[in-house]
C-alpha positions in Angstrom: 1.9 43.3 62.3 2.2 39.7 61.4 -1.2 39.4 60.4 -0.8 42.5 58.2 2.1 40.8 56.6 -0.1 37.8 55.7 -2.9 39.9 54.5 -0.3 41.7 52.0 1.1 38.2 51.1 -2.2 36.7 50.3 -3.0 39.8 48.0 0.3 39.8 46.1 0.1 35.9 45.8 -3.5 36.5 44.3 -2.2 38.9 41.7 -1.9 36.7 38.2 1.4 36.4 36.9 2.7 37.5 33.5 0.8 40.9 33.4 3.7 43.1 34.9 5.2 43.8 31.4 1.7 45.0 30.3 1.5 47.1 33.7 4.9 48.7 32.7 4.2 49.6 29.2 0.8 51.1 30.3 2.4 53.2 32.7 5.2 54.3 30.3 2.1 55.3 27.8 0.3 57.0 30.6 3.7 59.2 31.3 4.5 59.9 27.4 0.8 60.8 27.2 1.3 63.5 30.2 4.6 64.8 28.8 3.5 64.9 25.3 0.3 67.0 26.1 2.7 69.8 27.2 3.8 69.8 23.6 1.0 70.0 21.4 0.8 73.6 21.6 2.7 75.4 19.0 4.4 78.2 20.3 7.9 80.2 20.1 7.3 81.6 23.7 9.7 80.2 26.7 7.9 77.7 29.0 7.5 80.4 31.6 5.6 82.7 29.9 2.0 82.8 31.3 0.2 82.1 27.8 2.5 79.0 27.7 1.9 77.9 31.4 -2.1 78.6 31.1 -2.2 76.2 27.7 -0.1 73.4 29.5 -2.4 74.1 32.4 -5.0 72.8 30.1 -3.3 69.7 28.8 -2.3 68.6 32.3 -5.7 68.8 33.7 -7.3 66.9 30.6 -4.8 64.2 31.0 -5.2 63.9 34.7 -9.0 63.7 34.1 -8.9 60.9 31.8 -6.2 59.0 33.6 -8.8 57.1 35.9 -10.8 56.2 33.0 -7.8 54.8 31.4 -7.0 52.7 34.7 -10.4 51.7 34.9 -10.7 50.4 31.2 -7.2 49.4 30.1 -7.6 45.5 31.3 -11.0 45.1 29.7 -10.3 47.1 26.4 -6.6 45.9 25.8 -7.5 42.3 24.3 -10.2 43.9 22.1 -7.7 46.5 20.6 -5.0 44.1 19.8 -7.4 42.2 17.7 -7.3 45.3 15.5 -3.9 45.7 15.3 -3.6 45.2 11.6 -6.3 47.8 10.8 -4.5 50.4 13.5 -1.3 49.7 11.7 -2.8 50.1 8.1 -4.8 53.1 9.1 -1.5 54.8 10.7 0.3 54.2 7.4 -2.4 55.7 5.3 -3.3 58.7 7.5 -1.9 61.8 6.6 -1.3 63.2 10.0 1.5 62.8 12.4 1.4 61.6 15.9 1.4 65.0 16.9 -1.6 66.3 14.9 -3.6 63.4 16.2 -3.0 64.4 19.5 -3.7 68.3 18.9 -7.0 67.1 17.2 -7.9 65.0 20.3 -7.2 67.8 22.7 -9.1 70.3 20.4 -12.5 71.2 22.0 -13.8 72.2 18.5 -13.4 68.5 17.4 -15.2 67.4 20.2 -18.0 70.0 19.6 -18.2 68.8 16.1 -18.7 65.1 16.8 -21.3 65.8 19.8 -23.3 67.7 17.2 -23.1 65.0 14.9 -26.2 62.7 15.3 -24.6 59.8 13.3 -21.3 60.0 15.6 -23.5 60.2 18.8 -25.6 57.1 17.5 -22.4 55.1 16.6 -20.0 56.0 19.4 -22.3 56.9 22.4 -25.9 56.0 22.3 -26.0 52.5 20.5 -22.9 51.3 22.4 -24.3 52.1 25.5 -28.0 51.2 25.2 -27.3 48.0 23.5 -25.0 46.6 25.8 -27.0 47.7 28.7 -30.0 45.6 27.2 -28.5 42.8 25.3 -25.8 42.2 28.0 -26.3 43.9 31.6 -30.1 42.9 31.4 -30.4 39.7 29.5 -27.4 37.9 31.1 -28.5 37.9 34.5 -31.8 36.5 33.2 -29.9 33.7 31.2 -27.0 32.5 33.7 -29.5 31.0 36.3 -31.2 28.4 33.8 -28.3 28.0 31.4 -25.3 28.6 33.1 -22.3 31.4 32.1 -20.9 29.2 29.3 -24.1 28.5 27.6 -25.4 32.1 28.4 -22.2 33.5 26.6 -23.5 31.9 23.1 -27.3 32.2 23.6 -27.1 36.1 24.5 -25.7 37.2 21.2 -28.4 35.3 19.1 -30.9 38.0 20.5 -28.4 40.6 19.6 -27.8 39.4 16.1 -31.6 38.9 15.1 -32.1 42.4 16.6 -30.0 43.9 13.6 -32.3 42.4 11.1 -34.6 45.4 11.2 -31.9 46.8 8.8 -33.1 44.8 6.3 -36.4 46.4 6.2 -34.8 50.0 5.6 -32.5 48.3 2.8 -35.6 46.7 1.0 -37.7 50.1 1.8 -35.4 52.6 0.2 -34.2 49.7 -2.6 -30.3 49.8 -1.7 -29.1 46.7 -3.6 -30.6 43.6 -4.9 -32.5 41.3 -2.8 -29.8 38.7 -2.8 -27.2 41.4 -1.9 -29.5 42.6 1.1 -30.0 38.9 2.2 -26.1 38.1 2.2 -25.2 41.4 3.9 -28.2 40.6 6.7 -26.6 36.9 7.3 -23.0 38.3 7.2 -24.2 41.2 9.7 -25.8 38.6 12.1 -22.8 36.5 12.4 -20.3 39.3 12.9 -22.7 40.7 15.4 -23.2 37.4 17.4 -19.5 36.8 17.4 -18.9 40.2 18.7 -21.9 39.9 21.1 -20.4 36.3 22.4 -17.1 38.4 23.1 -18.4 41.3 25.2 -20.9 38.7 27.1 -17.6 37.0 28.0 -16.2 40.4 29.3 -18.9 41.3 31.5 -19.3 38.0 33.1 -15.6 37.5 33.6 -15.3 41.2 35.0 -18.9 42.1 36.3 -18.4 45.6 34.5 -20.3 47.2 31.8 -17.4 49.6 30.7 -15.3 47.2 28.8 -18.1 46.1 26.7 -19.4 49.7 25.9 -15.8 50.9 25.0 -15.3 47.7 22.8 -18.7 48.4 21.2 -17.8 52.0 20.5 -14.3 51.1 18.9 -15.7 48.3 16.9 -18.2 50.7 15.3 -15.5 53.0 14.6 -13.1 50.6 13.2 -15.8 48.8 11.1 -15.2 45.4 9.8 -11.2 45.1 8.8 -10.5 45.8 5.1 -8.7 42.4 4.4 -9.1 43.0 0.6 -7.4 46.5 0.8 -4.8 45.3 3.2 -3.8 42.3 0.4 -3.3 44.9 -2.2 -1.7 47.7 0.1 2.2 48.5 -0.9 3.1 47.6 2.7 1.3 44.4 2.6 3.9 42.1 4.4 4.0 44.5 7.3 0.2 44.8 7.4 -0.6 40.9 7.2 2.1 40.4 9.9 0.4 42.9 12.0 -3.1 41.2 11.4 -1.7 37.7 12.5 0.0 39.1 15.2 -3.0 41.3 16.6 -5.2 37.7 16.3 -2.3 36.1 18.3 -1.9 38.3 21.0 -5.8 38.6 21.2 -6.2 34.7 22.0 -3.0 34.9 24.5 -4.3 37.8 26.2 -7.9 37.0 26.6 -8.1 35.3 29.7 -5.5 37.1 31.5 -6.5 40.5 31.2 -10.1 39.5 32.1 -9.3 37.6 35.2 -11.8 37.8 37.8 -9.5 37.9 40.7 -9.2 41.9 39.5 -12.7 42.5 40.1 -13.5 40.4 43.0 -14.2 36.8 42.9 -16.9 35.8 42.1 -18.1 38.3 40.0 -22.2 39.7 40.2 -23.4 37.7 37.3 -21.4 34.4 38.5 -23.4 34.6 41.9 -26.5 33.9 39.9 -25.5 30.3 39.0 -26.2 27.4 41.0 -23.0 25.1 39.5 -19.4 26.5 39.7 -17.9 27.6 36.2 -14.3 27.8 35.3 -15.3 31.2 33.6 -15.8 32.6 37.1 -12.6 31.9 38.4 -8.9 32.5 37.7 
């Protein structure tokens, strides 16, 4: 009994401090999603009516099925989402839908049927994030870390990822989509943006040892695009929008290390076992 208590105490002491509030908020969000799913169906029938019961069965089964994925991804994905807090606030202000309408659309099978039948959606949200993270992170980092170390690999690996996006220049030139100088500036900007993003997902992969976080971040980034800062500066609610931009960037840097703490995923993570010299990135 004493040994068991010692093991439990060690496990409790090994949990990083300062994340309890985030865990509580995440649990509250999950609870709201479960209860909210019961009310996405518009009906004047009582809750005990068979039709209402069947619809609510569908809702809670969907939420229950997605809950493990939520738990699996929330730590790795949260830090990146708060970076887009400003664009998300701006999007919510400009969106004509209410929150309930949005939930209803997400739970509508027809919506996902349309998405899965759209080749561009499949490319941007599924195939590109999965294949690019697999090749440029999961396959390249294990080859770079043994010779360069985790820190250097984080900034070296994205260079391949950035250069790989230069192939878009060929298509732009082929179809004459812009001037030569405009295409060149666009290529330089995209290289910089993708290289910085690649460094972040490489950081996540090394710290957590999981590919799910980088894939989700990649898909989310493709959906959001680059923040429309010029639009935010001209928005009627500019003070709120700009404040949310600043808050998002601040929270991103504050949560970056706590939410990717390797002690959550097993120390050391698989990629960190490949380096001969210990790195602070591989430990809490």
